[in-house]
C-alpha positions in Angstrom: 5.2 334.0 -27.8 6.1 330.7 -25.1 7.8 329.2 -27.8 9.9 332.2 -29.8 10.5 334.5 -26.3 10.1 332.5 -23.0 6.6 334.2 -22.0 5.0 331.7 -19.9 1.3 332.5 -20.7 -0.1 330.1 -18.9 -2.0 331.5 -15.7 -1.9 328.1 -13.5 2.1 328.8 -14.3 2.0 332.4 -12.9 0.3 331.5 -9.6 2.8 328.3 -9.4 5.7 330.8 -9.6 4.1 333.3 -7.2 3.7 331.1 -4.5 6.8 328.9 -4.8 8.4 332.0 -4.7 6.6 332.5 -1.1 3.7 335.3 -2.6 0.2 335.1 -1.9 -2.8 334.7 -4.4 -5.6 337.2 -2.8 -7.8 337.2 -6.2 -8.2 336.3 -9.6 -10.4 336.1 -12.4 -11.4 337.2 -15.8 -11.1 340.9 -16.6 -11.4 340.9 -20.6 -11.7 344.3 -22.7 -12.5 345.3 -25.9 -11.4 348.6 -28.2 -14.3 349.8 -30.4 -13.4 350.0 -33.4 -14.4 353.3 -35.3 -16.7 351.6 -37.8 -16.3 350.8 -41.3 -18.2 354.8 -42.2 -15.0 356.4 -40.1 -12.7 354.4 -42.7 -14.3 355.2 -45.6 -14.5 358.5 -47.8 -17.6 359.4 -49.7 -16.5 357.7 -53.1 -15.2 354.5 -51.0 -11.3 355.1 -50.3 -9.6 354.6 -47.1 -10.0 358.0 -45.0 -6.9 359.6 -44.4 -8.0 361.4 -41.1 -8.3 358.8 -38.6 -5.5 360.3 -36.4 -6.9 363.7 -36.2 -10.4 362.5 -36.2 -9.9 359.9 -33.3 -7.0 360.5 -31.8 -5.4 358.3 -28.9 -8.4 355.5 -28.9 -7.4 355.0 -33.0 -3.9 354.7 -31.8 -4.8 352.6 -29.7 -6.6 350.5 -31.7 -4.0 350.7 -35.0 -1.5 349.5 -32.3 -3.2 346.3 -31.0 -4.3 345.8 -34.6 -0.7 345.4 -35.5 0.5 343.5 -32.2 -2.1 340.9 -32.9 -1.0 340.7 -37.0 2.4 340.8 -36.9 2.7 338.5 -33.5 0.2 336.1 -32.2 -2.1 335.6 -35.1 0.7 335.2 -37.7 3.1 332.7 -35.4 -0.5 330.4 -34.8 -1.8 331.1 -38.5 1.8 331.1 -40.6 -0.7 330.4 -44.1 -2.8 333.7 -43.8 -1.7 336.6 -45.7 -1.3 338.9 -42.7 -0.9 342.1 -44.6 -4.4 341.8 -46.3 -5.7 340.6 -43.3 -4.9 343.6 -41.2 -5.8 346.1 -44.6 -9.3 344.5 -44.2 -9.5 344.9 -40.8 -8.5 348.8 -40.9 -10.7 348.9 -43.8 -14.2 347.2 -41.9 -12.9 349.7 -38.6 -13.5 346.1 -36.5 -13.2 346.1 -32.9 -10.8 344.0 -30.6 -12.1 341.5 -27.7 -9.5 340.3 -25.7 -10.0 337.6 -23.3 -8.2 338.4 -20.1 -7.6 337.1 -16.9 -6.2 339.2 -13.5 -4.6 338.3 -10.2 -4.6 340.4 -7.2 -1.2 339.0 -5.4 0.8 339.8 -2.3 5.0 339.8 -2.6 6.7 338.0 0.4 7.9 340.7 2.6 6.3 343.4 5.1 2.3 342.2 5.5 0.1 344.6 4.7 -3.5 345.0 6.0 -6.0 344.7 3.2 -9.7 346.1 4.1 -12.1 343.7 4.9 -14.7 342.7 2.6 -18.0 344.0 2.9 -20.6 341.4 5.1 -24.0 341.3 6.1 -23.1 343.0 9.2 -21.1 346.1 11.2 -19.8 343.8 13.4 -15.8 342.7 12.6 -14.8 339.4 13.1 -12.7 339.0 16.0 -8.8 337.3 17.0 -7.7 335.5 19.9 -10.6 332.9 20.2 -9.9 330.3 23.2 -11.9 327.5 24.3 -14.4 328.8 26.2 -15.6 330.9 23.1 -16.5 334.5 23.1 -15.5 335.9 19.7 -16.7 336.2 16.3 -16.7 334.4 13.3 -17.9 334.7 9.6 -20.2 332.4 8.3 -21.4 331.8 4.8 -25.0 331.3 4.5 -27.6 330.4 1.5 -30.8 332.8 2.4 -32.8 332.1 -1.2 -32.4 331.3 -4.3 -29.5 332.8 -6.4 -28.3 334.6 -2.8 -25.7 334.2 -0.4 -24.2 336.5 2.6 -21.7 336.3 5.3 -23.2 336.6 8.7 -21.4 337.2 11.7 -21.8 334.8 14.9 -20.3 334.1 18.0 -18.2 331.4 18.3 -19.7 328.8 20.6 -17.5 327.3 24.0 -16.1 323.9 22.9 -17.2 321.0 24.6 -15.8 317.3 25.2 -13.2 316.4 22.0 -13.5 319.7 20.1 -11.4 321.4 17.9 -11.6 325.2 16.8 -10.3 325.5 13.3 -9.2 328.9 12.1 -9.9 328.6 8.0 -7.6 329.1 5.5 -8.5 327.8 2.5 -11.9 326.9 1.4 -13.2 325.8 -2.3 -16.5 325.2 -3.6 -17.9 321.9 -4.7 -19.4 323.3 -7.8 -21.9 320.9 -9.0 -23.5 320.3 -5.3 -23.1 323.5 -4.0 -25.0 325.4 -7.4 -27.7 323.6 -6.7 -27.9 324.6 -3.1 -27.4 328.1 -5.0 -30.2 327.7 -7.2 -32.5 326.2 -4.9 -32.9 323.1 -6.9 -33.1 320.1 -4.1 -36.1 318.6 -2.3 -37.1 320.9 0.3 -36.7 318.8 3.9 -34.1 315.9 3.0 -31.3 315.6 4.9 -28.7 317.9 4.2 -26.2 315.2 3.8 -26.3 311.7 5.4 -22.5 310.9 5.0 -21.3 313.9 7.2 -21.2 313.3 10.4 -21.9 317.0 11.6 -24.9 317.7 8.9 -26.9 314.4 9.6 -29.5 316.2 11.3 -30.2 319.7 9.0 -32.6 319.5 6.8 -32.0 321.5 3.0 -34.8 324.8 3.9 -33.0 328.3 3.6 -31.4 329.7 5.5 -29.0 327.2 5.5 -25.3 326.9 5.9 -23.7 324.7 3.2 -19.8 323.2 1.8 -17.1 320.6 2.7 -13.9 321.4 1.8 -12.2 323.7 4.0 -8.5 323.4 5.5 -7.6 325.3 8.6 -5.4 325.6 11.9 -6.3 324.4 15.2 -6.6 327.4 17.5 -8.6 326.1 20.2 -9.4 322.4 21.4 -12.0 321.3 24.1 -11.2 319.0 26.9 -10.4 315.3 26.3 -8.3 316.9 23.5 -4.2 316.7 23.7 -3.2 320.0 23.1 0.4 319.0 22.2 -1.3 316.9 19.3 -3.1 319.0 18.0 -2.5 323.0 18.7 -1.2 324.5 15.3 -2.0 321.5 12.8 -3.3 322.0 9.6 -6.2 320.1 9.2 -8.9 319.1 6.7 -13.0 319.5 7.6 -15.7 318.6 5.8 -17.7 321.9 7.6 -19.1 325.0 5.7 -17.1 328.1 4.4 -16.4 330.3 7.2 -13.6 331.7 8.8 -13.9 329.2 11.8 -15.9 326.2 12.5 -16.2 323.7 15.6 -15.3 320.1 14.4 -14.8 317.4 16.0 -10.8 316.1 16.6 -12.5 312.4 15.6 -13.8 314.2 12.5 -10.6 316.4 11.8 -8.1 314.9 8.9 -4.6 316.3 9.5 -3.2 317.4 5.8 -0.4 315.0 5.4 3.1 316.8 5.2 4.2 318.9 1.9 0.7 319.6 1.0 0.0 323.5 0.9 -3.7 324.3 2.2 -4.8 325.7 -1.4 -4.3 322.3 -3.0 -5.5 319.8 0.8 -8.8 321.8 0.1 -9.5 319.9 -3.0 -9.3 316.8 -0.8 -13.5 315.4 -1.5 -13.0 316.6 -4.6 -10.3 314.5 -5.5 -11.6 311.7 -3.7 -15.0 312.0 -5.6 -13.1 311.7 -9.0 -11.2 308.2 -8.1 -14.5 306.8 -6.9 -15.6 306.9 -10.1 -12.8 306.0 -11.9 -12.8 303.2 -9.4 -16.6 302.8 -9.9 -15.9 302.5 -14.1 -12.3 300.2 -13.3 -11.1 300.8 -17.0 -8.9 298.5 -17.9 -5.8 299.1 -20.3 -6.8 299.7 -23.6 -10.4 300.6 -23.0 -11.3 304.0 -24.4 -12.9 306.5 -21.7 -15.4 309.4 -22.7 -16.0 311.6 -19.5 -19.1 314.0 -20.1 -18.8 317.3 -18.4 -15.4 319.2 -18.1 -16.5 320.7 -14.5 -14.3 320.5 -11.5 -15.1 316.8 -11.1 -14.8 316.2 -14.7 -10.9 317.3 -14.9 -10.4 315.4 -11.7 -11.1 312.4 -13.2 -9.7 313.4 -16.8 -6.7 313.6 -15.0 -6.7 310.7 -13.0 -7.5 308.6 -15.9 -5.2 310.0 -18.0 -2.6 308.8 -15.4 -3.7 305.5 -15.2 -4.7 304.4 -19.0 -2.9 307.0 -20.8 -4.3 309.9 -22.1 -4.5 308.2 -25.5 -7.6 306.5 -24.4 -9.2 309.4 -22.6 -11.8 311.6 -23.9 -13.1 314.8 -22.6 -16.9 316.3 -23.9 -17.0 319.5 -23.0 -19.3 322.4 -24.9 -17.5 325.2 -23.1 -14.1 326.0 -24.4 -12.2 327.3 -21.8 -13.1 324.1 -20.1 -11.9 322.1 -23.4 -8.6 323.9 -23.2 -8.2 322.9 -19.6 -9.2 319.6 -20.2 -6.4 319.4 -22.7 -4.3 320.7 -20.2 -5.3 317.8 -17.4 -4.3 315.1 -19.7 -7.5 314.2 -22.1 -6.0 312.6 -25.6 -9.2 313.6 -27.6 -11.2 316.7 -26.1 -14.9 316.5 -28.4 -17.6 318.8 -28.6 -21.1 317.2 -27.6 -22.0 318.0 -31.7 -19.5 315.5 -33.0 -21.2 312.8 -31.0 -24.5 313.4 -32.5 -24.6 310.2 -34.3 -23.9 308.2 -31.3 -21.5 305.3 -31.2 -21.8 304.9 -34.8 -19.7 308.7 -35.2 -16.6 309.0 -36.0 -15.1 309.4 -31.9 -18.2 307.1 -30.7 -18.6 303.7 -29.6 -16.9 303.9 -25.8 -15.5 301.2 -23.9 -16.9 303.3 -20.5 -18.7 306.3 -20.3 -18.8 308.9 -16.6 -21.2 311.2 -16.9 -20.4 314.3 -14.3 -22.1 317.4 -16.9 -25.3 317.0 -14.4 -27.1 317.4 -17.6 -29.6 315.1 -19.1 -28.9 315.7 -22.1 -25.2 314.1 -21.8 -26.5 311.6 -19.9 -28.5 310.9 -23.2 -25.5 311.2 -25.6 -23.4 308.8 -23.2 -25.9 306.2 -23.3 -26.0 306.6 -27.0 -21.9 307.1 -27.8 -21.4 303.8 -25.3 -20.1 300.6 -27.3 -21.9 297.5 -27.0 -21.7 295.6 -23.8 -20.4 298.6 -22.5 -20.5 300.5 -19.2 -22.0 304.7 -18.1 -21.4 305.7 -14.8 -23.6 308.4 -13.8 -21.9 310.9 -11.1 -24.1 313.8 -11.7 -26.4 314.5 -9.0 -29.7 316.3 -10.9 -31.4 317.4 -8.2 -35.0 317.9 -9.0 -34.7 318.0 -12.8 -37.2 315.4 -14.7 -35.6 314.4 -18.1 -37.0 312.0 -20.5 -34.4 309.2 -21.1 -34.5 307.4 -24.8 -34.1 303.8 -24.0 -35.8 302.2 -27.3 -34.8 299.1 -29.4 -31.1 299.9 -29.8 -30.3 300.5 -26.0 -32.5 297.4 -25.4 -29.7 295.5 -27.7 -26.8 296.8 -26.4 -26.5 295.4 -22.9 -25.0 298.2 -22.1 -24.6 299.1 -18.0 -26.2 301.8 -16.5 -24.7 302.4 -12.9 -25.1 305.4 -10.0 -22.0 306.1 -8.3 -21.5 308.1 -5.0 -18.7 308.9 -3.2 -19.8 307.9 0.4 -19.5 304.3 -0.2 -16.7 301.9 -1.3 -17.6 300.2 -4.8 -18.8 296.8 -4.1 -16.1 295.2 -6.4 -13.8 297.0 -4.5 -14.8 296.0 -0.6 -13.0 293.1 -0.1 -9.8 295.1 -0.2 -10.5 298.5 0.1 -11.8 300.9 2.7 -12.4 304.6 3.3 -8.7 305.0 4.8 -7.2 303.1 2.2 -8.8 305.5 -0.5 -8.3 308.8 1.5 -4.6 308.1 1.3 -4.9 307.0 -2.3 -6.6 310.3 -2.7 -4.2 312.3 -0.8 -1.9 310.9 -3.6 -3.4 312.4 -6.1 -3.8 315.5 -4.7 -0.1 315.5 -4.7 0.2 314.5 -8.5 -2.6 316.8 -9.7 -1.7 320.2 -7.2 -5.5 321.4 -8.4 -4.9 324.8 -7.1 -2.4 325.6 -9.7 -3.7 323.6 -12.6 -7.8 324.2 -12.0 -8.0 327.5 -13.1 -10.6 328.2 -10.1 -11.0 331.9 -9.6 -9.5 332.6 -6.2 -11.4 335.7 -4.1 -12.3 336.7 -0.4 -15.1 335.2 1.3 -17.1 338.8 0.9 -17.3 337.8 -2.8 -18.7 334.8 -2.8 -22.1 336.4 -4.7 -20.1 336.8 -7.6 -17.8 334.2 -7.3 -21.3 331.4 -7.5 -23.1 333.3 -10.2 -19.7 332.9 -12.4 -20.4 329.3 -12.3 -23.4 329.4 -12.9 -23.0 331.6 -15.9 -19.7 329.3 -17.0 -17.2 332.1 -16.5 -15.4 330.0 -14.5 -14.7 326.4 -13.5 -14.3 326.6 -9.6 -14.0 328.7 -6.6 -11.4 329.1 -3.8 -13.0 331.5 -0.6 -9.7 333.0 1.2 -9.8 334.4 5.1 -7.2 336.8 5.2 -6.9 338.4 8.8 
């Protein structure tokens, strides 16, 4: 349909077009459907012949089934598989009465023009979030809370009065950091450890339920505290390392002004892009080296995109179990996409013997595969946080002789070999440039849901039904 009739069947293209024309995406997600087939018994007579009264017996359901069977058989499948005997395929399906299952995605969006007030998402209290907040506080805000294993809720609390040097942000969009936040969602963390030593507002918090967590939020400055220039800050679109919530208070020193030309939807991916950039810088691939990226979740896809724009798609190999994520990896620039089973023979596999492997799947088995499939004197960059998991890593004689380097990498620090020329400010600027290049909100295929739908969003992430999730904060 794309080639012959000019249809656009890519969800990210539709999202980008809606936004380009002033529309607003309110939500998106999988909406698969199926038409139950009549079954082989209903399709044959006692002597094995074809039943002649299908339509009369099964009515409208059969007519829809038959129509869709011919639609696929003479359209999509016929175009994709020109070597098939499609007439025979259709006849066989009709004899067997096979069911039809379709993978589908739905979009809910608002066209530009007159604003329509939507019913607020359900929250954990009967209070209503208030507007008209100021430096003295007094209003209400919605805050996402992880309160038990695999359980989140939206609480309503008072907005505190601003102190010296603080800003009040009204959130526009936030994105889930899939790997880290799923660890928190599942309780896969060391109880009592520091929540985050690299984010100032989280240094004093500990990892124990209930807790607020998240660090990818974009909002507009709605009020300022004493000592802050209102003319400079009021109304500015800024990024904050802050938990998911309708309003958040941050210091002016920690707020990062979003560069002009970037949308809030893209800007909230800033820390994920910086993490991917830091992994590529740590790996430091040179021209001609083959780089494997294990895991095509949020970070893995961004790593793939940056690598394809630096060392070239032909040198980028994505390793992914999930078919949906594998397809997105190709779109993000991977020249080769492999199922993990293709690397069973390690570096002796036809597509193995990598110069560099970057492991970001969060799966210890993927780390073992990366070690086994990296060539002699190669390097393995470990970007995953494995939480409380323990696993036996096999580092036998082959590894001992291989001179392979295993290196842990975390975004909070600049790699030692770059520290002479790079600092966090310079890497921030480079990360913003890649946000502009990649445009993650339009290319990643993440779900967009109201904050009140957070429970389902985390469950879908955990089940692998979606790559990521963005939270909206409509009035």
